[in-house]
A tleap script that builds the chain and sets N, CA, C and O, in Angstrom:
source leaprc.protein.ff14SB
mol = sequence {
  NGLN GLY PHE ARG THR MET ALA VAL GLY THR
  LEU ALA GLU ALA GLN ALA ILE LEU GLY LYS
  GLY ASP GLY ARG ILE ARG ALA VAL VAL SER
  ASP LEU ARG LEU LYS ASP GLY SER GLY ILE
  ASP LEU LEU ALA TRP MET LYS GLU LYS GLY
  VAL GLU THR PRO VAL VAL ILE MET THR ALA
  LEU ASP GLY VAL GLU GLY VAL ALA GLN ASP
  ALA CGLN
}
set mol.1.N position { 29.987 -157.612 30.606 }
set mol.1.CA position { 30.472 -156.497 29.831 }
set mol.1.C position { 31.984 -156.347 29.935 }
set mol.1.O position { 32.571 -155.555 29.198 }
set mol.2.N position { 32.623 -157.083 30.825 }
set mol.2.CA position { 34.072 -157.003 30.932 }
set mol.2.C position { 34.592 -155.878 31.803 }
set mol.2.O position { 35.786 -155.580 31.773 }
set mol.3.N position { 33.728 -155.248 32.575 }
set mol.3.CA position { 34.163 -154.172 33.460 }
set mol.3.C position { 34.944 -154.733 34.632 }
set mol.3.O position { 34.621 -155.802 35.150 }
set mol.4.N position { 35.961 -154.016 35.044 }
set mol.4.CA position { 36.685 -154.333 36.276 }
set mol.4.C position { 36.530 -153.149 37.196 }
set mol.4.O position { 36.542 -152.002 36.748 }
set mol.5.N position { 36.386 -153.416 38.482 }
set mol.5.CA position { 36.188 -152.333 39.433 }
set mol.5.C position { 37.305 -152.310 40.465 }
set mol.5.O position { 38.014 -153.297 40.661 }
set mol.6.N position { 37.443 -151.177 41.110 }
set mol.6.CA position { 38.428 -150.980 42.160 }
set mol.6.C position { 37.737 -150.171 43.250 }
set mol.6.O position { 37.042 -149.199 42.952 }
set mol.7.N position { 37.918 -150.553 44.485 }
set mol.7.CA position { 37.302 -149.827 45.592 }
set mol.7.C position { 38.382 -149.174 46.445 }
set mol.7.O position { 39.397 -149.792 46.765 }
set mol.8.N position { 38.151 -147.929 46.805 }
set mol.8.CA position { 39.022 -147.219 47.743 }
set mol.8.C position { 38.123 -146.571 48.789 }
set mol.8.O position { 36.943 -146.333 48.535 }
set mol.9.N position { 38.674 -146.286 49.957 }
set mol.9.CA position { 37.857 -145.777 51.041 }
set mol.9.C position { 38.056 -144.320 51.402 }
set mol.9.O position { 37.314 -143.772 52.216 }
set mol.10.N position { 39.060 -143.686 50.797 }
set mol.10.CA position { 39.347 -142.311 51.190 }
set mol.10.C position { 39.598 -141.425 49.974 }
set mol.10.O position { 39.892 -141.900 48.877 }
set mol.11.N position { 39.472 -140.142 50.208 }
set mol.11.CA position { 39.793 -139.152 49.190 }
set mol.11.C position { 41.257 -139.272 48.778 }
set mol.11.O position { 41.581 -139.210 47.592 }
set mol.12.N position { 42.125 -139.443 49.748 }
set mol.12.CA position { 43.567 -139.544 49.461 }
set mol.12.C position { 43.881 -140.735 48.551 }
set mol.12.O position { 44.706 -140.621 47.644 }
set mol.13.N position { 43.230 -141.869 48.790 }
set mol.13.CA position { 43.460 -143.042 47.935 }
set mol.13.C position { 42.981 -142.779 46.510 }
set mol.13.O position { 43.657 -143.134 45.544 }
set mol.14.N position { 41.813 -142.156 46.386 }
set mol.14.CA position { 41.285 -141.836 45.054 }
set mol.14.C position { 42.221 -140.887 44.314 }
set mol.14.O position { 42.488 -141.069 43.126 }
set mol.15.N position { 42.719 -139.875 45.022 }
set mol.15.CA position { 43.643 -138.924 44.403 }
set mol.15.C position { 44.924 -139.612 43.957 }
set mol.15.O position { 45.448 -139.310 42.885 }
set mol.16.N position { 45.429 -140.526 44.762 }
set mol.16.CA position { 46.664 -141.240 44.404 }
set mol.16.C position { 46.475 -142.057 43.126 }
set mol.16.O position { 47.347 -142.073 42.257 }
set mol.17.N position { 45.346 -142.724 43.020 }
set mol.17.CA position { 45.089 -143.551 41.839 }
set mol.17.C position { 44.823 -142.684 40.611 }
set mol.17.O position { 45.399 -142.917 39.548 }
set mol.18.N position { 43.955 -141.692 40.754 }
set mol.18.CA position { 43.638 -140.826 39.620 }
set mol.18.C position { 44.834 -139.972 39.211 }
set mol.18.O position { 44.972 -139.608 38.043 }
set mol.19.N position { 45.691 -139.654 40.167 }
set mol.19.CA position { 46.852 -138.822 39.891 }
set mol.19.C position { 47.898 -139.493 39.026 }
set mol.19.O position { 48.752 -138.822 38.445 }
set mol.20.N position { 47.838 -140.818 38.934 }
set mol.20.CA position { 48.786 -141.545 38.082 }
set mol.20.C position { 48.590 -141.197 36.610 }
set mol.20.O position { 49.539 -141.208 35.825 }
set mol.21.N position { 47.340 -140.888 36.246 }
set mol.21.CA position { 47.055 -140.456 34.873 }
set mol.21.C position { 47.387 -141.469 33.809 }
set mol.21.O position { 47.745 -141.103 32.689 }
set mol.22.N position { 47.272 -142.758 34.148 }
set mol.22.CA position { 47.630 -143.778 33.170 }
set mol.22.C position { 46.460 -144.235 32.300 }
set mol.22.O position { 46.619 -145.134 31.474 }
set mol.23.N position { 45.281 -143.622 32.479 }
set mol.23.CA position { 44.136 -143.932 31.637 }
set mol.23.C position { 43.384 -145.194 32.021 }
set mol.23.O position { 42.428 -145.571 31.344 }
set mol.24.N position { 43.797 -145.850 33.093 }
set mol.24.CA position { 43.118 -147.087 33.495 }
set mol.24.C position { 41.718 -146.831 34.038 }
set mol.24.O position { 40.834 -147.675 33.893 }
set mol.25.N position { 41.510 -145.685 34.657 }
set mol.25.CA position { 40.231 -145.378 35.272 }
set mol.25.C position { 39.339 -144.683 34.244 }
set mol.25.O position { 39.662 -143.592 33.773 }
set mol.26.N position { 38.231 -145.311 33.902 }
set mol.26.CA position { 37.334 -144.774 32.879 }
set mol.26.C position { 36.146 -144.031 33.465 }
set mol.26.O position { 35.521 -143.225 32.776 }
set mol.27.N position { 35.821 -144.293 34.744 }
set mol.27.CA position { 34.697 -143.624 35.411 }
set mol.27.C position { 34.902 -143.733 36.921 }
set mol.27.O position { 35.514 -144.680 37.414 }
set mol.28.N position { 34.379 -142.749 37.637 }
set mol.28.CA position { 34.468 -142.722 39.097 }
set mol.28.C position { 33.052 -142.659 39.663 }
set mol.28.O position { 32.238 -141.844 39.230 }
set mol.29.N position { 32.768 -143.519 40.626 }
set mol.29.CA position { 31.527 -143.446 41.393 }
set mol.29.C position { 31.955 -143.170 42.827 }
set mol.29.O position { 32.662 -143.971 43.439 }
set mol.30.N position { 31.524 -142.038 43.354 }
set mol.30.CA position { 31.966 -141.607 44.682 }
set mol.30.C position { 30.781 -141.333 45.588 }
set mol.30.O position { 29.719 -140.904 45.138 }
set mol.31.N position { 30.977 -141.587 46.859 }
set mol.31.CA position { 30.002 -141.158 47.845 }
set mol.31.C position { 30.223 -139.669 48.072 }
set mol.31.O position { 31.338 -139.175 47.905 }
set mol.32.N position { 29.188 -138.963 48.443 }
set mol.32.CA position { 29.343 -137.550 48.764 }
set mol.32.C position { 30.242 -137.384 49.978 }
set mol.32.O position { 31.087 -136.489 50.016 }
set mol.33.N position { 30.060 -138.237 50.958 }
set mol.33.CA position { 30.852 -138.142 52.192 }
set mol.33.C position { 31.916 -139.228 52.218 }
set mol.33.O position { 31.609 -140.419 52.155 }
set mol.34.N position { 33.157 -138.807 52.309 }
set mol.34.CA position { 34.292 -139.719 52.423 }
set mol.34.C position { 34.921 -139.535 53.797 }
set mol.34.O position { 34.657 -138.546 54.481 }
set mol.35.N position { 35.749 -140.484 54.195 }
set mol.35.CA position { 36.372 -140.429 55.525 }
set mol.35.C position { 37.211 -139.179 55.724 }
set mol.35.O position { 37.263 -138.634 56.826 }
set mol.36.N position { 37.867 -138.721 54.670 }
set mol.36.CA position { 38.794 -137.597 54.788 }
set mol.36.C position { 38.446 -136.435 53.865 }
set mol.36.O position { 39.318 -135.642 53.508 }
set mol.37.N position { 37.185 -136.330 53.480 }
set mol.37.CA position { 36.775 -135.240 52.600 }
set mol.37.C position { 35.401 -135.535 52.037 }
set mol.37.O position { 34.560 -136.139 52.702 }
set mol.38.N position { 35.180 -135.104 50.801 }
set mol.38.CA position { 33.879 -135.336 50.173 }
set mol.38.C position { 34.050 -135.576 48.678 }
set mol.38.O position { 35.113 -135.339 48.104 }
set mol.39.N position { 32.978 -136.050 48.073 }
set mol.39.CA position { 32.975 -136.197 46.620 }
set mol.39.C position { 33.162 -134.861 45.923 }
set mol.39.O position { 33.743 -134.794 44.840 }
set mol.40.N position { 32.671 -133.800 46.543 }
set mol.40.CA position { 32.855 -132.449 45.991 }
set mol.40.C position { 34.334 -132.066 46.038 }
set mol.40.O position { 34.847 -131.456 45.100 }
set mol.41.N position { 35.018 -132.419 47.123 }
set mol.41.CA position { 36.467 -132.182 47.211 }
set mol.41.C position { 37.197 -132.929 46.093 }
set mol.41.O position { 38.130 -132.405 45.485 }
set mol.42.N position { 36.757 -134.158 45.835 }
set mol.42.CA position { 37.368 -134.943 44.764 }
set mol.42.C position { 37.164 -134.264 43.416 }
set mol.42.O position { 38.100 -134.175 42.622 }
set mol.43.N position { 35.949 -133.782 43.149 }
set mol.43.CA position { 35.692 -133.070 41.895 }
set mol.43.C position { 36.577 -131.840 41.742 }
set mol.43.O position { 37.136 -131.600 40.671 }
set mol.44.N position { 36.705 -131.061 42.814 }
set mol.44.CA position { 37.542 -129.847 42.773 }
set mol.44.C position { 38.993 -130.211 42.481 }
set mol.44.O position { 39.655 -129.554 41.677 }
set mol.45.N position { 39.484 -131.259 43.136 }
set mol.45.CA position { 40.866 -131.700 42.932 }
set mol.45.C position { 41.058 -132.157 41.484 }
set mol.45.O position { 42.062 -131.827 40.852 }
set mol.46.N position { 40.085 -132.924 40.960 }
set mol.46.CA position { 40.182 -133.410 39.581 }
set mol.46.C position { 40.223 -132.248 38.596 }
set mol.46.O position { 40.991 -132.272 37.634 }
set mol.47.N position { 39.402 -131.236 38.834 }
set mol.47.CA position { 39.402 -130.061 37.955 }
set mol.47.C position { 40.750 -129.360 38.011 }
set mol.47.O position { 41.304 -128.979 36.980 }
set mol.48.N position { 41.276 -129.191 39.221 }
set mol.48.CA position { 42.580 -128.530 39.405 }
set mol.48.C position { 43.701 -129.269 38.681 }
set mol.48.O position { 44.602 -128.646 38.120 }
set mol.49.N position { 43.641 -130.603 38.698 }
set mol.49.CA position { 44.694 -131.429 38.094 }
set mol.49.C position { 44.436 -131.744 36.621 }
set mol.49.O position { 45.273 -132.362 35.962 }
set mol.50.N position { 43.282 -131.322 36.104 }
set mol.50.CA position { 42.968 -131.587 34.700 }
set mol.50.C position { 42.545 -133.021 34.437 }
set mol.50.O position { 42.662 -133.501 33.310 }
set mol.51.N position { 42.056 -133.712 35.457 }
set mol.51.CA position { 41.576 -135.083 35.294 }
set mol.51.C position { 40.156 -135.010 34.753 }
set mol.51.O position { 39.273 -134.468 35.417 }
set mol.52.N position { 39.919 -135.546 33.559 }
set mol.52.CA position { 38.629 -135.410 32.890 }
set mol.52.C position { 37.806 -136.692 32.913 }
set mol.52.O position { 36.964 -136.895 32.038 }
set mol.53.N position { 38.027 -137.534 33.866 }
set mol.53.CA position { 37.279 -138.781 34.013 }
set mol.53.C position { 35.848 -138.476 34.457 }
set mol.53.O position { 35.654 -137.681 35.376 }
set mol.54.N position { 34.843 -139.087 33.829 }
set mol.54.CA position { 33.462 -138.869 34.264 }
set mol.54.C position { 33.261 -139.316 35.718 }
set mol.54.O position { 33.845 -140.303 36.163 }
set mol.55.N position { 32.421 -138.566 36.447 }
set mol.55.CA position { 32.189 -138.836 37.868 }
set mol.55.C position { 30.697 -138.873 38.156 }
set mol.55.O position { 29.933 -138.047 37.657 }
set mol.56.N position { 30.297 -139.843 38.967 }
set mol.56.CA position { 28.944 -139.911 39.519 }
set mol.56.C position { 29.103 -139.824 41.028 }
set mol.56.O position { 29.847 -140.606 41.620 }
set mol.57.N position { 28.408 -138.876 41.658 }
set mol.57.CA position { 28.450 -138.745 43.116 }
set mol.57.C position { 27.079 -139.123 43.656 }
set mol.57.O position { 26.053 -138.601 43.219 }
set mol.58.N position { 27.085 -140.045 44.621 }
set mol.58.CA position { 25.841 -140.501 45.232 }
set mol.58.C position { 25.954 -140.329 46.740 }
set mol.58.O position { 27.038 -140.103 47.278 }
set mol.59.N position { 24.820 -140.439 47.404 }
set mol.59.CA position { 24.825 -140.385 48.857 }
set mol.59.C position { 23.615 -141.125 49.399 }
set mol.59.O position { 22.621 -141.328 48.702 }
set mol.60.N position { 23.721 -141.515 50.641 }
set mol.60.CA position { 22.600 -142.163 51.332 }
set mol.60.C position { 22.026 -141.228 52.385 }
set mol.60.O position { 21.336 -141.675 53.301 }
set mol.61.N position { 22.304 -139.933 52.262 }
set mol.61.CA position { 21.749 -138.970 53.208 }
set mol.61.C position { 20.228 -139.017 53.145 }
set mol.61.O position { 19.650 -139.363 52.115 }
set mol.62.N position { 19.579 -138.663 54.270 }
set mol.62.CA position { 18.127 -138.768 54.355 }
set mol.62.C position { 17.370 -137.707 53.592 }
set mol.62.O position { 16.221 -137.936 53.213 }
set mol.63.N position { 17.973 -136.546 53.349 }
set mol.63.CA position { 17.208 -135.486 52.699 }
set mol.63.C position { 18.031 -134.665 51.738 }
set mol.63.O position { 19.257 -134.613 51.834 }
set mol.64.N position { 17.360 -134.034 50.823 }
set mol.64.CA position { 18.022 -133.184 49.842 }
set mol.64.C position { 18.696 -132.003 50.510 }
set mol.64.O position { 19.711 -131.516 50.011 }
set mol.65.N position { 18.157 -131.526 51.630 }
set mol.65.CA position { 18.727 -130.374 52.319 }
set mol.65.C position { 20.185 -130.637 52.715 }
set mol.65.O position { 21.040 -129.767 52.548 }
set mol.66.N position { 20.463 -131.814 53.228 }
set mol.66.CA position { 21.828 -132.161 53.617 }
set mol.66.C position { 22.779 -132.185 52.445 }
set mol.66.O position { 23.929 -131.761 52.561 }
set mol.67.N position { 22.311 -132.673 51.326 }
set mol.67.CA position { 23.132 -132.706 50.122 }
set mol.67.C position { 23.447 -131.300 49.658 }
set mol.67.O position { 24.593 -131.000 49.322 }
set mol.68.N position { 22.452 -130.441 49.634 }
set mol.68.CA position { 22.666 -129.056 49.198 }
set mol.68.C position { 23.645 -128.352 50.102 }
set mol.68.O position { 24.453 -127.560 49.617 }
set mol.69.N position { 23.609 -128.605 51.401 }
set mol.69.CA position { 24.547 -127.971 52.332 }
set mol.69.C position { 25.962 -128.460 52.090 }
set mol.69.O position { 26.897 -127.661 52.103 }
set mol.70.N position { 26.142 -129.767 51.869 }
set mol.70.CA position { 27.475 -130.312 51.638 }
set mol.70.C position { 28.079 -129.807 50.331 }
set mol.70.O position { 29.294 -129.634 50.237 }
set mol.71.N position { 27.248 -129.571 49.332 }
set mol.71.CA position { 27.727 -129.158 48.020 }
set mol.71.C position { 28.212 -127.710 47.993 }
set mol.71.O position { 28.891 -127.302 47.051 }
set mol.72.N position { 27.870 -126.938 49.011 }
set mol.72.CA position { 28.271 -125.536 49.013 }
set mol.72.C position { 29.616 -125.412 49.531 }
set mol.72.O position { 30.145 -124.303 49.616 }
savepdb mol mol.pdb
quit
């Protein structure tokens, strides 16, 4: 399909790349838990900065209860 991917390991790296606003990033797939924050933190930051890139947040947590707690 011609997709190219980029991997980053931290919230700060994602913010730096998305903050450039050059339109290169067409979609974001994030883990709920990041080394320096969370996927929810990334969503909040994107909303604050007006970044309208679609986001999918996933996690490997064992139960829905943990996800619900992190999302609050």
